[in-house]
Phi, psi and omega in degrees: 000139181299146173234126188244133176252126173249127179248124182248131178251093186293336181236042184302312185296314181288325176297321178296319180296316180294321178296325181280339180226084182296348181287345178287118181300144183297331183275351182282128177294134185234135177225155175249131188249127174256158181217151174215105187068237179267354181276137177226132181215165181280120177261347177201141178227148176270180184295322179300318181290320180298324179294337179273001175098359178274154182211169179299133181103344178295139178298138184298319180296320179295318180297320181293327180285328183279327186242118179281138179077019180292127179268120186245134180230139179292143180293144178221090184296325179296319179292323177297316181293323178295320177296319179295324178293320178296320178297319181295317179295323177296316179296327178299320182280342187253328193237318188205149175288342183243100180225137181219158174286136175243077190296154006262003191216030181198175174227160181225141183225142170264111185253021178302121178079002182250344185293329182294338178289342180252009179091016182108168186292320181295313178294325178298313181294314180296320177296321179297312181295319180294323179291324175293319179298321178297336178264011176082021180241123175280133186217152170232140185225139179226140173243131182212183182283336185227157177297314183300317180293314180297319179300310183294318181293321181297330183264001182241351185259162177260339179288160181282324183223155177202135178247119176266117182301153178301131179087000183252021184296315184302317180292325185288327186262356187302324184261010178291147176291159182297335181296342180282356183277353181060049176250167184295153182296326178295315178296321180298316180296318180295319179295320178294324177297326179282353176104000178282136181236327186234164178296321180299319178297319182289322180293333181276356181273140176307137188288323188301311179299323179295317180294320181296325184270321187248355183089186186279355187299314183297313180298320180294317179294321177295317180296322178293320181294320182272359176084015179280334179234135181290143175231086185294149177261118179276106187296145179291144175222142177236170184295334182286339181278125177275124186219140176235153186227160170211115177260153185238133177294324175241132182302147178248158181212333184292142181299322180296320179292317178299316179298322180297316182283333173299316179300318180292321178294320179297318178300315180294320180295318181294328176297317179291323176296319179300318181295333182258002180067037184240157171237151184264139174254335181212127179240142179239123174262116181258123182253116178260116182265162184290343179271019176067032173243159184235139174232151184223147171236139180240133176234130180240158178232153183288334178215161184297134179220161167215042177275112184301315184296316184290315179296322177297319179297316181300320180282320180295329179298344184246015181299327182296344177283344183279128174254103185289345181060234179273004178133157180251128181257347181200142173239136176232138178235121185237139173267093186275348175218117182231157176218155177301140180216116178274156174286128180232148177286134180285133182295143180285143178288351179281346181276123186287326187265023178296140182292141179279125180261114180264007182301320180296320179296318178295321179298316181298314179296319182298318182281354171272358177113356181263065183285350182271050176263126184207168171243158176261137181228149181286153175232142181287089179203141176277337179286121190305313184290347177260359185268009182220146178218157176268133176230168180301149182297336182245018180291155178291157179297139183278347177080017179234157176225162177280138176293138184250029179294317178242147179293147179237146182290153177285336177239115177253124183289150177299319178225136176300142181254136182292137178229158174264136189221147165244115184212153179268122179279153010261344190224026179265148177288164181293152171277321173207162174214151179247122181227127180054043174082001182239129179274134180236127179271132183275124178261324179220153180207151177224135180141187007272153169252116184270129176240126182269153176290159180262095186298337180282348177277310181213144180295334180292345180264011182301317181248004186288141175220161172228141174249113183264141175231141168262117185238152178234131181270184186288347177265358180095358178286140182244137185229157177246109184237161178212157173255131176280112182110169184270001179087358181235304187259123180291342177293340182272350181161172186281349184067015172275159185252148182220152170257135187241346180185171178228148179264161179292000000 
């Protein structure tokens, strides 16, 4: 069953202005002003302005009189739409093959079969919102069974993310305001005049009188919200995306036929990639069915390729995921992520010392859903948790190694865990420590190894130090623990103890 994500940007216009002009202080209230003739009003307000009591629709002159130092910018709908388009194209390359603009302030994605690549729907939504926040965009995201339900919930809730379980759409939307139905403002005013306030009240009303008075729009929107009528998402495409199509006079459905045309589309796509000197990293197969619904398959590669045989295999391996329904009337194949690729001579199999290419193996695992394949590489940092980074499984060597002056644990925790310790300050190892509810008596210890904070990262690390010890308990287990601070001056750390890793 389709799963649809609606992402709402409540402060898109003001966020765009701040991103374009970093000189505007973050604490200064910012508004966007629209005009029609001599009338000027606020068309968008940021969080600072909203806290001061101003809202969309307030007269610009009144807002300027009420708030001192208000920063006002003229509205630019074309720039807002262009920013929304850039966000949509980015989401297309990162999250789903089917992503579209949901104007004027959102995007919509069909994530059926794609959420597991992000760790599930909850992690996908939280990661999506956090990535937008890191780019200066405030966002709310909802995943539901239908576009209408996700759209309405995203614009009516105060939480950042929400997951509506499959089959629970009716209960979730019953209390939504009528404005979430995406109907005309005239119809909305008339319905409120008649006493309707929520979607549930309207859905419980006989359909015939509503259709007779307001036309078919209300019934269609209700059916789309509750999933009775399909609402396909037309994925965004830009000129930079290389895409090939094949339409059929008679719908196709057999797996063998689908596979045959996939091979032809891949061949055609690789010819266009060859002409532009590009290789594909991510391909999307869009399946248009005769019932006006769309299904998509995504295949990724660890490095840019344009090998017809290999790309065809990656897509054919997933044909069983395609549900042709009553038939397929069109297939589209798009290269949504490309990189430059030069022609290289293929190494001869007679050469014994030819490098082993694991890219194909990574591709197979990746397209089965295990996209979190990576290698660990060193980073020039003395702070242990900053001395390692994740890189692509087939990335080139970074040319750095970890210093081996002091031993390092084979398992380094993502975050140090607090432990209880009895130790003599300032530089003695613990006598015992308690970790995860179990007390361990220390039989042997080595250290301390002092690691200083990186003052260029944060001012709070100017005087910060850690004293690391390698300790062995009475069962022979070895741990890497440290004390925050030098054991004398509290300005150097809290003097609390943490465990940071374990040895083999």
